[in-house]
N, C-alpha and C positions, 0 to 999 in steps of 0.2 A: 314913427311908432315901431316899425319893424326893426330899426336899428336899436331902439331901447330894449326890445324883447330879446334880441340876439345878445346884447351886452349882459342882460340878467342871466341868461343861460350860461354864458361863459363864466360869470362870477360863481355860479353854483358849481359848475364842474371844477373850477379852480379850488373851491373849498374841499370837495370830495378828493381831489387829487392831492391836496396838502395833507389831509388826514390819513391817507393810505400810502403816502410816499415812503414811509419807513418800512412797509411790508413788501415793497417791490424790489426784486433782485436785479442783478446786473443785466438780465435780458431786457428789462424795461428801460434801462438808462439810454439805449440807442435812440429813443424817441427825442426828437429835437425840441428845442424850447418853443418853437412856434406851434407845434401840435398840442403841447401841454397847455399853453397859454390861450388856446382857443383859436389860433390862426389856421388849424387844419380843417379839413372837410368834415361833414357829419359822419361819413363812412369811417373815417379814421377815429372819430370819437367813439363810435359804437364798438369798433374793434378793440380800442383801448379799454373800454368798460368790460368787455367780455374777458380780456386778459386779467383784469383785476379780480373778477369773480372766480375765474379758474384758479388763480393763485391762492385765493382765500380758501377754496375747497381743498386744495392740496395740503395747505398748512393744517386744516381741520383734521384731515385723515391722518396726517403724520403725528399730530398731538394725541389723537384718540388711541392710536396703536401703542404709544408709549405709556400713557396713563389713562386706563379706561374710566377712571373716576373723574377725570378732568372735564370740565364743562366744555361742551362743544358749541360751536357757533353755527347756527342755521344759516340757510341761504339768505334769509332776510336781514342777517347781520346782527340779530339779537342773541345774547347768550342764553343757553338752556341745556337740557339733557335730552339725548337721543334715546328714547325709550324703546325704539324698534331695533336698535343695534344689537348684534349677537354678543358684542363685547360686554355689554352692560348686563347680560343675563348670566355671566359666569358664576357669580356668587349668589344667585337666586336659588334658594332651597325650597321654594314653594312647589307644590305638586302641579304639574302641567295639566293634569286632568281636573284640577279644581277641587280635589279632595284632600283631606288631611289638615293638620294644624301647622304644617311648615316646619315640624321638628325633625332632627336627624333620624335616619332609619335605625331601628333597634336601639335607640338611645345611645348610639355611638359605640355599641358593643358588638356589632356584627361586621360582616365583611371578611374578605380573605386576608390572612396574615396579620390579624389584629390580636391583641392580648385579651380583649373582652372588657366588660364593664368593671369599674373599680369596686373592690370589696367582694367579688365573686370567688368562691372556693370550689375547685373542681375535684372530683373523685379520682382515685388512682387508676391509671390505665396500664394494662400490660404492654410492655414494649413489643414492637413489631419487628421480627427478624428480617423482614424485607425492606425495612426502612434504611435508606442510604446512610443515615447517621447512627445506625445501630452499632454499638460497640460491645463485642462479646466479653471483653475484659472487665467492663463495668457492669454489664447486665447479668453475667454469670457464665457457666460452662456451656459450650456449644457442642452438640452431639452431631457428628457427621455420619451419614448413612451411605453405604456403598451400593450403587445400583448395578446389578449384574444383568446384562441384556439376555433375553431369551434366545436359546440356540435354535437355529433353523435346521433343516434336515441334513444338509451337507456338513455344517459345523458340528452337529451332534455325532455324526458318524466319524468324523476326523478326530473328535475328542474322546469318545467312548472306546473306540477300537483299540488304541494303545493301552488303555486302562485294563480292558479285558485280557489282552494278550499278556500283559505283565502279571495279571492275576493267575494265568495258567502256569507261571513260573514260581510264584511264592504261595499261592493258595490261601491268602488272607482275605476273607470276604468282608471283614470289618473295615479294612483299609479302603476297599472299593466303595463301600457305603459312605465313608467319610469324604472321599473324592467326589462322588456323585452329588452329595448334599451341598457341595460348594457351587454346583452348576445350576443354572436356571433352566430346567428342563421344560417347564411350562406344561403344555398339553401333549408333549411328546414322550412322556415317561414310558409308554408302552413300547417304544422303539428300543429301549435298553434290553429287556429280555429277548426281544426278537433278534437284535444284533448279536447278543451273546450265544444264543442257540444256533444261529447261522454260522458263527465261527466254530462252534463245537462240532457241527456237522462235518466240517472239513478237517477236523483235528482227530485226535486219538481218543481211545476209550477213557483215559484219565482226564482229558479235557472235558468230556461229557459229564463225568462224575462231578468234577469241580463246578461245572455250570449248574447242575441240579442243586448243588449245595449253595451256590451263589444266589439263586432265586429265593431260597429259604432265608438267607442272611439279609437280603434286601427287602423282604416283605415286612411291612410295618415301619420301615425307616425311610425308604425311597419309593417303594412300589406298594400298590394295593392289590387285592385279589382281582379287582376289575381290570387293572392295568395288565396283569399277567394273562387274564382270560382274553383280553383284546389282542395281546401279542400273539398268542397261540391261534386265535381265530384268523389273524392276518397270515400267519405262516401256513395254515391249512389252505388258504386261497392261493398262496404263492408256491405251492408244492410243484406244479408243472415247471416252474423256473428252477427250483432247488434241485430237481432230479437231474438237470443238465450237468451239474457239478458233482452231485452226490447221488448215485443211482439208488442207494438204499435209504434215501431220505424219508419215505413214508414209514418204514419200520422204525427208524431211529426217532422220528418225530412222535410216533405212537408211544415209544418208551419214555420220551420226555414228558408227554402228557400224563401217562400212568404214574410216573415218579412224582410229578407235581401234585397230582391228586392225593397220592399216598402221604406226601409231606404236608398236606393241608395248604399248599400254595394256591391250588385251584379249588373251587367249590366241588363238592361231591357230585352234584348234578350237572357237571359241565358236559358230560357225554350225552345226557338225556336231551339236551337242547338241540342236538344235531340229528335226532332220529327222524328219518323220512325227509330230511331237508338237504341232503348232500347229493349232488349230481356228479361230482368229480370222482373218478375211480381211485385216484391217488389219495385223496382226502378220506375216502371211505376205508381204504386199506390202513391208513394211519389210525383212524378211530377204532377199527376192529382190533388192531394190535393192542391199543390201550385197553380196550374192554377185556381182552383175554388176560392181560397181565393183572388187571384189577380183580379179576375173578379168582386169582391165586392168592395164597396167603402172603401177607406183606413180608413176613420174616424170611420167606423163601425166595420170592421172585422179584421184589421191588427194592429193598434196601441195597442189594448188590446187583441191581439190574445192569450196571455198567462194569461190575467187578470192582475190585479195590486197586486203583492204579498207582503206579510209581512208588514213591517213598511213603505213601499212606499205608502200604501193606505191612503187616507184622513181620519181624525178622524170621520167625519160625516158618511162616508161610512161604517166604522167599527161599529159605533153605530147602523146603520140600519141593518147591518148583524147580530149583536147580538140580536136585537129585533126580527128579522125574525126567527132565530134559536129557540128562546124561544116560540114564537107564534106557530111555526110548531110543537114543542114538545107538547105543551098543546093540540093541536088538534089531533095529531097522537099517542102521548105517547111513541114514539120510542126513547129510550135513546141512543142506539147505533148510530142512524142516527144523533142525536144532537152532540154526541161526534165526529163523523166523520166530520161533518161540521165545528166544532170548530177547529179541527186540521188543516183542509184545509186553514183556515184563516192565519195560521202561525204567530200569534201574541201572544206568551205566556206572553209577558210583558203587554198585554192589557186584560188579562182574568178577571181582577177585574171589568171591565165594565159589563161582563156577570153576575157576582154576584150582582152588584149594580142594574142592570135592573131586575133581578129575584126578588129581595126583593121589589123593587118599584111596580112590577106587583102584588105581594102578597098584598101589602098595598092598592092598588087601586081596587082590585077585591074581589069577595066573592066566597063562595062555596069551592070546593076541590083544589083550586089553590095552597094553602099553602102546602098540603100533596104532590102534584106532584113536586113542586119545591124542597122540602126537599129531595125527592128520586133522583132528577136529580143532586143536589149539592153533595149528598152522593156518587153517582156513579162517578162523576168527581173528587171528593176528593180521593176516593179509587184508581182510575186509575192513579192518579198522574198528571193528566192534569192541574188541578188547585192546586197550591201550597198553603201552609199556609199563606205566605205573601200576595198572591193575594186574598185569602179568607178574611183575616183581613182587607185589604185595601178596598174591596168592601163593607163590613158591616160598616166600619168606615166612608165611604163617606155618607152612609144613615144616620148615627148618626149625622154627621155635617149638613146635609140638612133637618133634621127632623122638625125644626120649620117652614120651608117653605112648606114642605110636609103636615104638620098639617093644613095649611090654606085650602088646597083642600080636605084633608081627616081628619076630626075632630077626628076619632077614630084611628089615626095612631099609637099613643103610645101603646094602648091596643093590637092592631093587631101585632105590632112589638114584644112586650114582649111574646105573645103566640108563634109567629114564632121562636123566639130565643130559647124558651124552647124545641120546637120540634127539632130544629137543634142540640141542646146540647144533647138531648136524643139519637139522631142518630149518635153522635160523629162527627158531621160535623164541629162544632166550639168548642173552648175551654171555660172553665169556666170563665177565665179571660175576654174573649171577651163578654160573656153574661153579666157579672157584670158591664162592662164598658158602657152598654146601659144607656143613660140619662133618669133620672126619669121624670115623667110627672109633670109639674109645675101647681099649683092650686092657683088661685087668690080668696081670701076671703075678702069680704067687711065688714066693721064694722056694718053698718046698712043702711037702704034705705035712711036715711036723712043725711048721711055724705057726700053727693056729690060725691060718687065714690072713696072716699079715701081708699086706700088699708091698711088693718090691718097689723101692724108691728109685 
């Protein structure tokens, strides 16, 4: 009985082995024929069965990865579908929460980068200039704006200082306004008048006059009344430092304030805001100076508070100043004072007028006038105040007007020749200039009965 049962089991395993023989690879072929036919031990049979099941599982995994829709074979050996496999859920559009009808989201018209549902018409949208696909040639003209950075304190000083110094040369306030409008001054506009006044404090009277005019030209274009008031308020606080370079800074700043109020650059109540609030003696002196000037009539004390400097003066005024300097010199004999007065006029291009007036005074006067004028011209020549060109132009003007001068001064030719010799001896003029003096014309008649006919 036991032999018959063993034979039956062997026959069953032979059938299973025959059906799965085609699915066994080369690894299973090393089994000998005795083990397959039932001649092996039970342990060998169990191992062989485990190998067959493992091989079947590997084939199942390999087939399911290639074709998820392919039917999988369960461990029992029966064909079927693995509903728990993640591969089988790839095409499942049903809601995992159990809600919804299983339709595509938004009807297939939503999502990123899609064209939308069929038949939908969209409104026109303005193109975005920040879009990487934006084409200005297709979309229209592109307007580019220039961004000017705001100047800091050091950059403003380095930029505005040359502009103000150049303004002292040409005196065109409109050009300065145009240059400043190109800068981004930001909240530092009040530093422009402060810087201009500080430069004028160290300059001449003509520079101060030009600075007062500049403040009027910049008002409304670059500056406001509040900016100018803030600038003067700052300078009043900085007076202790300004005095170190300009001892007369309080008086000069007071004149600037008075002139600004008179020109309507500062509000009329500017001084009233400081009553009883000033502790600095220098600031109080400046405000007192401005109050005194404002109490005077504008036509007398403020319009010409700095005088009329340089080439801004009328020619007649300059001629009167030249005559006054020469007459004062003839009375006092102070050469240094005459030089100082001539420098204060600030008209180096008009010094030939002094030479002309000096020579005419010599021709119209007698005594020691010629010797004094020679000494004055020599001193001005050696100091470099009167250049060679200005000296020659002054004498040449006398040469050109000598016929008219001779009508009032019959001995003008003789006096001029002697004066030229003295100037040449003192190295005031060149030999060429002395020789260019016109010779005295002489009219000689043939006889008394010729009717005044000039001898040829």
